[in-house]
C-alpha positions in Angstrom: 19.9 12.0 -27.4 17.6 11.5 -24.4 15.0 13.8 -23.3 12.6 14.1 -19.9 9.9 12.5 -22.1 12.0 9.7 -23.1 12.3 7.3 -20.4 13.2 3.9 -22.6 14.8 1.0 -20.5 16.3 -0.5 -23.7 18.1 2.6 -24.6 21.9 1.3 -23.1 21.1 -2.1 -24.5 21.1 -3.7 -21.2 18.7 -5.7 -19.0 18.8 -4.0 -15.6 20.6 -0.8 -16.2 19.1 2.1 -18.1 19.8 6.1 -18.4 17.1 8.8 -18.3 17.3 12.4 -18.2 15.2 13.1 -15.0 13.3 16.4 -14.6 13.2 16.0 -10.6 16.9 14.7 -10.5 17.8 17.6 -12.9 20.6 15.6 -14.7 21.2 12.1 -15.7 19.7 9.3 -13.8 21.4 5.7 -13.9 18.2 3.7 -13.7 18.4 0.0 -12.2 15.2 -1.9 -13.1 14.8 -5.1 -10.8 11.4 -5.9 -12.8 12.5 -6.5 -16.5 9.1 -8.7 -16.9 6.8 -5.2 -16.7 5.1 -6.9 -13.3 4.2 -4.6 -10.4 2.2 -5.1 -7.1 0.4 -1.8 -7.9 -1.3 -0.8 -11.4 -1.0 3.2 -11.9 -3.2 4.6 -14.2 -0.6 7.0 -15.6 2.3 4.2 -15.6 4.3 4.4 -18.8 5.2 0.3 -18.8 3.6 -1.2 -21.7 2.1 -4.5 -21.1 1.8 -3.9 -17.4 1.0 -7.1 -15.4 0.4 -7.8 -11.7 3.0 -9.8 -10.1 6.6 -9.8 -8.8 10.2 -9.8 -10.8 11.9 -12.9 -11.8 15.1 -13.9 -10.2 17.8 -11.2 -10.4 21.4 -11.9 -12.2 23.3 -10.4 -9.5 26.5 -10.8 -11.5 25.2 -9.1 -14.6 23.6 -6.4 -12.6 27.3 -5.6 -11.3 28.6 -6.0 -14.9 26.3 -3.7 -16.6 26.5 -1.2 -13.9 30.0 -0.9 -13.9 30.4 -1.0 -17.9 27.9 2.0 -18.0 29.7 3.9 -15.4 33.1 3.4 -17.2 31.2 4.7 -20.1 29.7 8.0 -18.6 33.4 9.0 -17.4 33.5 10.0 -21.3 32.7 13.7 -21.9 31.8 12.5 -25.8 29.4 9.6 -24.2 27.4 12.1 -22.2 27.5 14.7 -25.1 25.7 12.0 -27.1 23.4 10.9 -24.6 21.7 14.0 -23.0 21.1 17.8 -23.6 24.0 20.7 -22.5 22.5 21.3 -19.2 22.0 17.7 -18.2 25.3 16.2 -19.3 25.7 15.0 -15.6 25.2 11.9 -13.4 23.6 12.9 -10.7 22.1 9.4 -9.1 21.7 5.8 -9.4 17.8 5.3 -8.9 16.1 1.8 -8.1 12.9 2.4 -10.4 12.2 0.7 -13.6 9.1 -1.5 -14.4 7.8 -2.3 -11.1 8.3 -2.0 -7.5 11.9 -2.6 -7.1 11.6 -3.8 -3.4 9.5 -6.8 -4.3 12.5 -8.4 -5.4 14.1 -10.7 -2.9 17.6 -9.4 -4.3 16.8 -5.7 -3.6 19.5 -5.7 -0.4 22.1 -7.1 -2.4 21.4 -4.9 -5.2 21.8 -1.8 -3.0 25.2 -3.6 -1.8 26.3 -3.8 -5.6 25.7 0.1 -6.0 27.3 0.9 -3.2 30.4 -1.5 -4.2 30.5 -0.1 -7.9 30.6 3.6 -7.0 33.3 3.2 -4.9 35.1 1.3 -7.3 34.5 4.2 -9.8 35.2 6.8 -7.3 31.7 8.0 -7.2 30.5 7.1 -4.1 29.2 10.1 -2.0 29.1 12.2 -5.1 26.5 10.2 -7.1 23.2 9.8 -4.8 21.6 6.4 -4.2 17.9 6.6 -4.6 14.6 4.5 -4.3 11.6 5.2 -6.1 8.8 3.2 -4.4 5.0 2.9 -3.5 6.2 1.9 0.1 3.9 -0.8 0.4 6.6 -3.5 1.1 8.3 -1.3 3.8 7.0 -3.6 6.6 9.2 -6.7 5.5 12.3 -7.0 7.7 14.7 -7.6 4.4 13.2 -4.4 2.8 13.8 -2.2 6.2 17.6 -3.6 6.5 18.1 -2.5 2.9 16.5 1.0 3.6 18.7 1.4 6.4 21.7 1.1 4.1 20.3 3.3 2.0 20.2 5.8 4.7 23.7 5.2 5.7 25.4 5.7 2.0 23.4 9.0 2.2 20.9 7.8 -0.4 17.1 8.8 -0.2 13.7 7.2 -1.0 11.2 9.2 -3.3 7.6 7.7 -1.3 4.8 7.4 -3.8 1.4 9.3 -2.5 -1.0 10.6 -5.3 -4.0 10.3 -3.1 -5.0 9.5 0.3 -9.0 9.0 0.4 -9.9 5.3 -0.7 -11.6 6.1 -3.8 -9.1 8.3 -5.3 -6.3 5.7 -4.4 -8.0 2.9 -5.8 -9.1 4.8 -8.9 -5.1 6.0 -9.6 -3.0 3.4 -8.0 -5.1 0.3 -8.2 -4.9 -0.8 -4.8 -7.1 -0.4 -1.7 -5.0 1.3 1.0 -6.0 2.5 4.3 -4.6 6.3 5.0 -3.3 4.9 8.4 -1.2 2.2 6.8 0.1 4.6 4.2 1.3 7.1 7.3 2.7 4.2 9.1 4.5 3.0 6.3 5.7 6.7 5.4 6.9 7.3 9.0 8.8 4.0 9.2 11.0 4.6 5.8 11.5 7.9 6.9 13.0 6.8 10.1 15.5 4.7 8.1 16.4 6.9 5.1 15.7 10.4 4.1 12.4 10.5 2.5 10.4 12.8 -0.3 6.8 12.4 -0.6 6.4 11.7 -4.4 3.0 12.9 -6.0 1.5 12.7 -9.5 -1.3 15.0 -10.1 -3.1 15.0 -13.6 -6.9 15.5 -15.1 -9.3 12.9 -15.3 -11.8 13.3 -17.9 -10.9 16.9 -18.0 -11.4 17.5 -14.4 -8.7 18.5 -12.0 -8.6 16.6 -8.6 -11.8 17.2 -6.2 -11.2 20.0 -3.6 -12.0 17.3 -1.3 -9.6 14.8 -2.4 -6.7 17.7 -2.2 -8.1 18.6 1.4 -7.6 14.9 2.5 -3.9 15.3 0.8 -3.0 18.1 2.4 -4.0 17.0 5.8 -2.1 13.7 5.2 1.2 16.0 4.7 0.5 17.9 7.7 0.6 14.7 9.8 4.0 13.8 8.4 5.9 17.0 7.9 7.8 16.3 10.7 9.7 13.5 9.4 9.9 13.9 5.6 12.2 15.9 3.6 9.6 17.5 1.5 7.0 16.8 -1.4 8.1 16.2 -5.4 5.1 17.3 -7.3 4.8 16.6 -10.6 2.6 16.3 -13.7 2.4 14.1 -16.6 5.3 14.4 -19.0 5.0 10.8 -20.9 1.9 9.2 -22.3 0.6 6.4 -20.1 0.4 2.9 -21.5 -2.5 1.8 -19.6 -6.2 1.4 -20.8 -7.2 4.6 -19.1 -4.5 6.8 -20.9 -7.1 8.8 -23.1 -8.8 9.8 -19.8 -5.8 11.5 -18.5 -4.6 14.8 -19.1 -2.1 17.4 -17.9 -2.8 20.1 -15.4 -1.8 23.7 -15.8 1.3 25.0 -14.4 -0.7 27.5 -12.5 -2.6 24.7 -10.9 0.5 22.8 -9.3 2.0 26.2 -8.6 -1.3 26.7 -6.2 -1.2 23.5 -4.6 2.6 23.9 -4.1 1.9 27.4 -2.4 -0.7 25.1 -0.4 2.1 22.8 0.8 4.7 25.3 1.5 2.1 26.9 4.1 2.1 23.6 5.6 6.1 24.3 6.2 7.1 21.8 3.6 9.7 22.2 0.8 7.9 21.3 -2.4 9.6 20.7 -5.8 7.1 21.2 -8.7 7.7 19.7 -12.2 5.1 20.3 -14.6 
């Protein structure tokens, strides 16, 4: 039985496809892992991927990906299968999500993978009722092939969850392991939102027992104010599963009241916010 605290990529016994009970999606999310080698171009300190390394994915076996997704969705047509997979309040397939063990858009086959998801959902009469999602750090939105795939995702009624954990240089480097200019992040987010409905996705947590600095939160809120005209809203969440990174012992969960107070500040900007403590 899966729970929101168990996002094992091996539970289905497949290379690319895995189910999770998603707090934010409120049901069973069918994950697509295009980074089975545990490689990513970022290194987020809260990442639950073991043996995470910098780099890109290996070549994707598209025929196997299609066969696995088709087979998994065939299984989920059975109420008994879902009953053995998820708790009663989560026994429904809510999306097919590109997430996995690294940045999905780093795979050259990402566009072809979107087409596969479209084809399999149509074959299973699920296209339109099961959403296609991309969970991304947005770092590769400038690439032509990525923009083409995002455009198709948007045409299919899909959406993007775009990571913005911090915007000031120091906390961005400490949390995500990258040096990223705020203007670059804003430009990429706007570009993405112009191609497909896009939510800002933010993880907040304590560092050495201390919540994010007030100056960093002020910079984050200012950033949101500058993109509120193009994004669908903000997915604000805390730590639910232990990190597998060296900094794990330094990270802690924030009180729900702290997240709620930040959520209220985001709402005052005129943005929809969904909180998953």
